[in-house]
matplotlib code that plots the C-alpha trace (Angstrom):
import matplotlib.pyplot as plt

x = [84.0, 85.6, 89.2, 91.9, 92.4, 95.6, 94.9, 96.8, 96.3, 95.7, 96.2, 93.1, 92.1, 88.3, 87.0, 83.6, 82.2, 85.4, 88.1, 91.7, 93.4, 97.1, 97.8, 95.6, 96.4, 92.9, 90.0, 86.7, 83.1, 80.6, 83.0, 83.2, 86.6, 86.7, 88.9, 91.9, 95.0, 98.3, 99.7, 96.5, 96.2, 99.8, 98.9, 95.8, 97.7, 100.3, 97.7, 95.7, 98.9, 99.7, 96.1, 95.7, 99.1, 99.6, 101.7, 103.7, 103.3, 107.0, 106.6, 103.6, 105.3, 108.4, 106.2, 104.2, 106.8, 110.0, 113.0, 110.9, 110.6, 107.0, 105.3, 102.8, 100.1, 100.5, 99.7, 96.7, 95.4, 95.9, 94.0, 91.2, 90.9, 90.9, 88.2, 86.1, 86.5, 85.6, 82.8, 84.7, 84.3, 87.2, 85.1, 83.6, 86.0, 85.1, 88.4, 91.1, 91.6, 93.7, 96.1, 96.6, 100.2, 101.3, 99.8, 97.1, 95.7, 93.6, 90.9, 88.5, 88.6, 90.3, 90.6, 93.3, 92.3, 93.4, 91.0, 91.6, 92.0, 91.2, 93.1, 92.9, 96.1, 97.3, 95.3, 92.3, 91.0, 87.3, 86.6, 84.0, 82.1, 84.3, 87.5, 86.3, 86.0, 89.7, 91.9, 93.1, 96.8, 96.2, 94.4, 97.0, 99.9, 98.3, 97.7, 101.4, 102.8, 104.6, 103.9, 106.6, 104.4, 101.6, 104.0, 105.2, 101.7, 100.6, 103.6, 102.8, 99.2, 100.2, 102.8, 100.1, 97.5, 99.9, 101.0, 97.5, 96.3, 99.2, 101.5, 101.5, 101.4, 104.1, 106.5, 105.9, 108.5, 108.1, 110.6, 110.8, 112.2, 112.0, 109.5, 107.1, 106.4, 106.1, 105.0, 106.8, 105.7, 107.8, 105.9, 106.9, 107.2]
y = [78.5, 81.9, 81.9, 84.6, 86.8, 88.6, 92.3, 94.5, 98.1, 99.2, 102.9, 104.5, 107.9, 108.7, 111.5, 112.2, 108.7, 107.1, 105.1, 105.0, 101.9, 102.3, 98.7, 97.1, 99.7, 100.5, 103.0, 101.9, 103.2, 101.4, 98.5, 98.0, 98.5, 101.2, 100.4, 102.7, 101.6, 101.7, 105.1, 107.1, 105.3, 106.4, 110.0, 109.9, 108.5, 111.2, 113.9, 112.7, 112.3, 116.0, 117.2, 121.0, 121.6, 122.7, 120.0, 120.9, 118.7, 117.7, 116.5, 114.4, 112.9, 112.0, 110.5, 108.2, 107.6, 107.8, 107.3, 106.9, 109.6, 110.6, 113.7, 115.9, 114.2, 111.1, 113.1, 114.7, 111.3, 110.0, 113.0, 112.4, 108.8, 109.7, 112.4, 109.8, 107.3, 109.9, 111.5, 114.8, 117.8, 119.9, 123.1, 122.6, 120.3, 118.5, 116.6, 117.7, 121.3, 122.3, 125.2, 126.1, 125.6, 124.8, 121.6, 120.1, 120.2, 117.7, 120.0, 117.6, 117.0, 113.7, 111.8, 109.3, 106.1, 102.7, 99.8, 96.4, 93.7, 90.4, 87.4, 84.1, 82.9, 79.4, 77.9, 80.1, 78.1, 77.5, 73.8, 71.8, 69.1, 66.5, 68.2, 68.6, 64.8, 64.5, 64.2, 67.6, 66.7, 65.8, 69.1, 71.2, 69.5, 69.8, 73.5, 74.0, 72.7, 75.4, 78.1, 78.7, 80.9, 78.4, 75.6, 77.3, 77.8, 74.3, 72.8, 74.8, 73.7, 70.1, 70.2, 71.6, 69.1, 66.2, 67.2, 67.7, 64.4, 62.2, 64.0, 61.0, 58.3, 59.2, 61.9, 63.2, 64.5, 66.3, 65.4, 67.4, 65.6, 66.6, 69.3, 66.9, 66.6, 63.3, 62.7, 60.2, 59.1, 57.2, 55.4, 55.9, 53.0]
z = [111.7, 111.7, 110.5, 110.7, 107.7, 106.6, 106.1, 103.6, 102.8, 99.2, 98.4, 96.9, 95.6, 95.7, 93.5, 91.8, 92.3, 91.0, 92.8, 91.5, 93.0, 92.8, 94.0, 91.4, 88.8, 87.9, 87.7, 89.2, 89.5, 91.7, 92.0, 88.2, 86.5, 83.8, 80.9, 80.5, 78.5, 80.4, 79.4, 80.0, 83.4, 84.2, 83.2, 85.4, 88.4, 88.1, 87.7, 90.8, 92.9, 92.0, 92.2, 92.2, 90.7, 87.0, 85.4, 82.3, 79.3, 79.4, 83.1, 82.2, 79.2, 81.3, 84.0, 81.6, 78.9, 80.8, 78.5, 75.3, 72.7, 72.0, 70.8, 72.7, 70.6, 72.6, 75.7, 74.1, 73.1, 76.6, 78.1, 75.6, 76.7, 80.4, 79.8, 77.9, 80.8, 83.4, 81.4, 81.6, 79.3, 78.1, 78.0, 81.4, 83.3, 86.5, 86.6, 84.2, 83.3, 80.3, 80.5, 76.8, 75.6, 79.2, 80.6, 82.7, 86.2, 88.1, 89.7, 91.4, 95.2, 95.9, 99.1, 99.8, 101.5, 102.6, 102.4, 104.0, 101.4, 103.0, 101.9, 103.7, 105.4, 104.7, 107.6, 107.0, 104.0, 104.3, 104.9, 103.0, 104.8, 103.1, 104.2, 107.8, 108.1, 107.4, 110.5, 111.8, 111.4, 107.8, 107.1, 108.8, 107.0, 103.6, 104.3, 105.2, 101.9, 100.0, 102.6, 105.2, 107.4, 107.2, 107.9, 111.1, 112.2, 111.3, 113.1, 116.2, 116.1, 115.7, 118.5, 120.9, 119.7, 120.0, 123.5, 124.6, 123.3, 124.2, 126.6, 129.0, 126.4, 123.8, 122.6, 119.2, 116.7, 113.4, 110.7, 107.5, 104.5, 100.9, 101.8, 103.5, 107.2, 109.0, 112.5, 114.6, 118.1, 120.6, 123.3, 126.9, 129.2]

ax = plt.figure().add_subplot(projection="3d")
ax.plot(x, y, z, "-o")
ax.set_aspect("equal")
plt.show()
């Protein structure tokens, strides 16, 4: 059974076999997360977002440590950690170039991308054999709990199903009380 998926875009930068995912706040290579602590990651993100431009040390410090007093040594240590994670060399840089007494420049080509992130919607839960034996109304109502969007979709599906099955036999009403839905049918005579 194919079910609808909700698609969201995640902002990505691709460079030299690496992927910098801004939404998940991580650096990846071949799908594996590469460990970077938070401040070096912030410095790398700022460098990549401003690729090709020489960034002064003060600008990088303000970007990663906004409002906190730190020395340039903190920035130097962050750059060392980033280079270690990227396998970069200060003397022959592929990614981060040092401008002595000035700052740093991200020199690699980087492409910006958006990748669909698939997340099942409330009614798109995969059904096990056991669940598929439950009545459809029961499955739809259990999916709707705690999800207003899923609840609206489930109510619509139940209304259509109820009308289709019993439009000549009874009228069905949905009543919501204490966050629970109940189905009431009145027989026609």
